[in-house]
N, C-alpha and C positions, 0 to 999 in steps of 0.2 A: 938572621938567628934562625935555627931549625928546632922543630918542636916534636916531641913524640907524637905518633899519630894519633892516639886517643885524646889528645888535648885539643887537636886542630878544629874540631866542630865546635868546642866552647869558645876558641879564641876568635873563630868568625863569628858567633854569636855574639861576642861581646863588641868587636869592631862595629857590625852592623847596628847593635842599639847606641853606641858612640855617636856613629853617623846621623842616626834618626833624631838624637836627642839636640844635634849641633842644628840639624835643618829645622827642627822646631823651634828654635831661639832665634834663629835668622828670620824665620817667618813670622815671628811675633813683631819684630823691628819693623816690619814691611807693612804690616796690617793696622798697628793702632797709630793715631794720629801723633804728629811730630810736635814735640815739646823741646825743639832745638834751640840751645841758649844763643843769645844775641850773637856771641863770637862766630857764631857760622857765617855771618856775613862777610867776614874777613877774607873767604876763600870764594867770594860768590862767583867770581868770573878772571880768569888769567888768560889773558890775549897772547898767543904765541905766534911768531912768523911761520907762516907755511909755505912751503917752496911749491906746493900745488896751486893753492888760491892765496892770491895777495892781489892787492890794491884792487882787490875786487874779483869775485870768482869767475874764471873763463868758462864756466859751464851754465846752461839754463839748469838744468837738474843732474844731479851726480851722485855716485855713491859716495859714502860718508868717508870711506877709504882715502879719497882724494885729498879730504880737508886735513888730515893727519900729515906731518912732515914726512918727507921721503927724500932720497937721494937724488933722482932722477927728476922728480916734478914732471912727470909724463900723466898725461891725459889719458882717461878710460874711452874705450869706444864711444860710450854713450856721451861722453861731454864733447869730444870732437865732432859729433856727427848731428848733436843735438837731439840726439833721442832722447825721451825721458826714461830716466831711472830713478824711482823715488828716493828720497833720503832714508837710509837705514833708522829705524825707531828705537835702536837699541845703544849707538853710539852717543859719545859727548865729545861737544866742541873741542876743536885742539886747544890744549895746553890746559883743558876744564878739570878743576879738582873739584869733587863731588863726594857725596857719602855713597858707597855702593849698596845697590838695593838688589836683592835679587829677584829675576823674572819671575813673575806669577804665572803659574799655568793658566792657559786661554780657557775664558768663559765661554758658559753657552752663548750662542748668536743671541745679537742684540732684538728682542721683541717689545714693540711699544704697542701695547694695548690700550682703548678707550681714549675719549677726546681730550687734547691737551688744553688745559685751560691755565695759563700762566700769567705772569706779571714780570717785566724788568724791573730790578733795583738797581739803580745807577751808584755808582762809589760815593758821587756827593749825598745820595740819601743814607748811605752807611756811615757817616760822619762821626768817629769814635774820639775825635780829638777832646783831650781834657776828661774823657771819660774811664772809670775803672771797669774790670772787667764785669762786676756785678751790673755797673749801669749800662754799660753796652748791652749786655743780656736782657735787661729789662726792656731798652728800647726795642731791640730786635723780637723779643716776646709780643710786645705790644704790637709791633707791625705785623708778624704773621698771623697774631689773633684776628687782627681786621681781614686780612687775605683770607683766611680759612673761612670766616664768616661770610664771606661773598660768594663761595662757593667754588673758588678757585683750587687748584690741585699740585700747582707747580711755580716756585720761585726762580728766575734767573740773573744770579746775583754777580755783580762787578768785583770780583776777587783779583781781576789784574787788567786796571784801565789802561795802564802806560808802562814802562819798564820798570814796575814796582809792584808790590804784592799785599794784601791783607791777612799774610801768613807768614811763619819764617820758613824763608826760602834759601836755599843754598845758591841760587842764581840772581835775585833781584832783591834790591832794598826794599825797605817797608814803605807801603803808600803813606805818603802825607798826611791822608786823611783817617789812617790809624792813631797817629799820636801829635801830629802837628807839624813833623816836618820829616821829609823822605828820609829813610834810612833810620828814623828814631823808633826804637822798640817800645810798643805800648805795654809790654808786662804781661802779655796774654796772646791767646791765638785767637783771633776773632773768628778766622774761617771756621775753626772747631765748634766756637759758641753758634754761628750759624746753621750749620749743618745739623747739630743736635736739637737746635728749635725747631727747624723744619720737621725733621723727623719725628720728633715729639708730638707732632701736630698732623700728620700723615701727609705732609707736603713733599714732593719730589724737590731736590736740590740741584739745579744746572749752574758749573763754574762758568761764568762769564768772562772772556779773554779779548783784550786787542792784540792781536799777534805782534804786529809790525809797530805800533805807534809808541815812541819813546817818551814824547812830550806834547800837549796841545798848548802849552805856556810859554815854552823858551827853545831858542835854538842856541843857546850857550850851554855847553857842556859843564861849564863850571858852577852852574846853578844846578846841577843834579848832584845824587848821593855821591860821595865819594868812590864807592863800590859800585855805582852804576854801571851796567856793561858798556852802555854808549859812551859814557865820560871815560872809561879805560881805554875804548878803541881811540878815543878822540885826543886823548892828552897824555898817552905813554910813550910819546916820542919815535914811535916806530911807523914810519910811513905805509909800511903794506898792509895796515889793518885801518887806515884813515877814511876808506870808504865803505866800511862797515855799518857804521851808523851815518845819517845824511842829516844836517840841518836843512832844513825847507820851510821856506814861508813861515816865519815864526815859531816854526814848531820842530821836531825830529824824529825821524823813523828809520829802523833798522832796514837795510837793505836787503829784499826779498830775492837778490841775485846772488848772494855771497851763502856759499853752503855752510859757513859756520854761524849765521845768524839763523838759518833755518832750524838746525841743529838744537840752538839755544833755546828756540821756541818749544821745539819737540821736547827737549828736557824740559822746559817748565811744566809743559801738560802732564809729562810721566811724573814728576813730582807731586803733583795732584793727585794723580791716579795711585800712586803708592802710598800715600799718608792719609788721603782721605775717602770717606764714604761718600761721595758725590754720585749723582743719580746721572749726569749728561756733562758733556762740555761743550761751550757755545762760544763761536767767534761772532765779532761784529762785523761790518761792512768795509773796514776800514783794511782795505788790500794797499795797492799802490797809491799815494796820495796825488799825483799828477800824470798826465800824459806829456809833460814836456819832456823832452830827449835828453837836456841838462840833468835831469835829477839823477841818473844812475850811467852817464856817458863812459866813465871811466872803466867801470864794471862791462860795460855791453861792447865797447872797443876791445878791451881784452878778450872777451869771448870770441867775437867776431874774428879777429885775427886769429886765433888757433883753430876756430872751426872752419876757417876759409870758404869753399864753396856751399859746405852744408851748414852754412849758419843761417839761422833763423832771423826772420825780420824781427824788431824792436818789440813790435807788439806781440808776436807770438812768442819771442824768448820770455818775456815778461809773464804772458799767461802758463807758460810753462813752469816756470819758478813757484807761482803760486798753487798751480795743479799739483807739484812735488810735496809741498807741504802738506797740503789738504789731505793726498792720499797717505801720506806718513801718519797725521793726526787720526785719521779715519783707522789704518790699520791698529795703530796704538789702542785707540778707545775701544775698537771692536774688540780685540784680545781680552779685554777686560770685561765685556759684557755690558759697556756704557756707552750710549749713544752719542755722537758728536752731530751738533747740528751749527747752521752759518744763516744769519740773517742778511740778506743782500740788500741792495737799493730796490725801490720797486719797479725800476724801468728794465723791461725785458723785450727779448724778441727771438725770433727762430732764425734770423739772417746775419746775427753779430753785430747789430747797429745800435744795440742799446748801451747805456752808460755801463753798466756793469762789466762788459767785454771792452770796450774801447778805451775807457779812461780808467777803472779800477782794475782792468784786466784778470778778471774774474769770471771764468766761462760757466756760469750758473747752469745755462742749458746743459752743457757737458754733464756737467756734476749730477743732475737730476736724470739726464736720459742713460747713462753708463753705470751709475752707480761705484761704489769703491771710493767715493769723496766725502759724502756726508749721510747720516742716516736721516736727516731732516733738515728742510731748508723752509727760512721764515721770511718772506719778502715784507719788507717794510711799506705796507699800500696803507701810506699815512695821507689819504685824500678822502674829502667826502664825495657826496653824489653831484656837487653842482661845481667841481672845480673847474675854470675858465678852460682849460684844456682836455677837451674830450677824452684823449686817449689815456689820461691820468685819472680819471673818475674811479671811484673805487668798484664801481660794478664791471665796468670795461677791463681793468686792470685784474682784478678778481678772474676773470674769464679767461685772461691771456696767459696767467699762470697756472690756472688748471688746465689748459689745452695743450701743454708742454708734455712731451714725453716723458715717464717717469720709469726708473727701474724698480722692480720689485724690493719692496721694505723700504723704498724712500719717501717718507711722510711729508706733507706740505701744509703747514701751519701758517696762519697771517697774521702778521703785524699790527696792532690797530693804534691809531693816535689818540689816544685819552689826552695828551699834552695840548692837542689843539682846543679843546672844549673853550669857547669863551674868545677864541681869537678870530682874527681876519684872515682868511687863507688866499692870497692872490687875487683879491677883490672880491671872494666869495664871502658872503656874511653868514652862511648856513651852520658855521660852529656856533655863533653868537645867537642865533634865534632859533634853533631846533633843540629840542631835548630828546631826539631818538636815533641819532646817527649812528652811534655803536650798536642800540639793539638792533635796528635795521642791517647794520653790516654782519652781525650775528647769526640772524637769521638767515641772509643771504649765503654766508659761507657755509653755514650747515647745509641748506638747499641744494648748493652747488657741489657738496662732497669732498669739503677741506677737512683735514684730519684736527684741526683745534685752531686754537690764536695764542697769542701772546700781545698783552697790553702795555704800553708805553707810555708813562711809567707809574709806579709807583704814589708819587707824590699827587698826581693828577686824580688817581681814581678814588683817594682818601681826602682829597680838599674839600674844605668846609664851605667854599662857594656854593652857593645856590644852584647854579646851573650844573656842575659838576655833581653834584648830587642828584639832582634830577636826572642826569644822564645814566648815571649810574644805578639808580633804583629801576629805570627801564630796563637797563642792560641785565641786572639780576634777575628781573622777570623773566625775560626772554631764556636766561640761561637755565632758569630752574623748570621751565616749562617741558 
C-alpha cells in the first residue's frame, strides 16, 4: 500500500514507537525472576535423534550446527581433525523446546574487587522439604544473618547439585530437596528467595552447579523424575541417544563427549542468567567420574573412526570435551558481566601428572594460564599443616597453586576445610587438637597473595560444637584484623 508523501514521516515514527514498545515488553520478560507454572516441566527435554551425533558424539568439541538434524550428517573440519571449536552459547539442544528469551546486550567486562570471603552452602543444607515459602525464607534469613555477622561477603549456593533444580526450570526437574521428591513443585521459587535474602544483607550470590552429575544415589533411570533428561535419554526406546547419560558405579552422569549434553548444561546456565540476578556461576570439580576407558567407549570409538589419523588420544579427547564446555560457559557469563568460577581438586602440577589432568580431565593449569575458561579458580586445599604426605600439606599446596602462571584477570581463591574440624585426617590428629588451623591458613593465604577464600561448608562454621566455635572465633579475629 502506498501513502501520500506528507504522511510517510508520521507512519515511520509510529512504526518505530511500536517496535520500541514491543522490545520493552520482551526485555521485561527476560529481566524479572521467573514465575513459571509447574506445567513447564512437561517440555523440559525432548530428545531427538541426530544424524550428525548419535550413539555418542563423533567430535571432541564441535559447533552446535552438528547437533541439529541434517540430511548428510557430514562432520565439520573441527570435528574430523580434533581441533577445538567451542560450543555455541546461543543454541539449544537438538529437539529442545524452550521459552524463547532474547539475547541481552553484552555487559561491561567482569571486574572483581576486594577479598573474596565466601562460604559454600550445599543442597542438603538448603533442605526445603515440608516447608512453606515463609518457612524457607525464615530459615534462609537466619542462615544469611549468621554469615553476614561473621564478616563474610559471598554465599556460593547449590542450586543444581544433580540433574535437578532449586528453581522452576525448562530443562531440569525440581530437586527432591525442594519439596520431598524429584520433580515435585514446592509451590514457590527457592532461588528467588535465596537471592533476595542475600542481596538484602549485602551478600553476593554465586549459583553453584554440578555440570555433569545426574545422580550420586542411583544408576537406575526409572528412579529419576519422569521428565529428567537422563531418564528421557535412557528410556525413550531410541538407541541413538543411549550413551548421552551413563550409569556408572552406582551413580549417573551426562556424557561430556556428546554435544547435546554440553548444550543442555550451557542452556541451564543461560536460563539462570536470563531469569535471576546472580553475581556468579560456580562449577564444582565433578568432571569425568573415572579414567576407565569403558565409561565412554562407544562415544570415543565413533569419534576415532571418523577422525582417523587425526584422532586425539582418549585423554586429550576427554580434556577437549571439558575445555569446550568451560569456554562456552565463560563466554556466556562474561557477556552478562557475571564471573564464572571453578573449584577443582587440590592436586595440581605443571607437567600434567596431577589428578585434575589425568583422572578428572580438567586442564586447570591451562585454564589459569591462557584465560577464557574461568574468571576465578578455587582449589579445594582441604588439608592441614601436618598431613602425612608432605606434598599435600596446606602451605606446600598453596605455594604450588600460587606459582602457576595466571592470565590477567584470573583470580585465585582458596577452598578451606571447615568440615574437617574435630576429625582425624589420614592419621593426623591436628584437626582434633588444634583450634587455629583455619585462622593460620587465612593469615598464610593473605601473606602469600591469594585473592580470598571459600569455606566448606555452612554447617561446619555454625556448628555448636566447642571445637568448631573456637576455630571460628580465631578465624574471625584474623578476618577482621
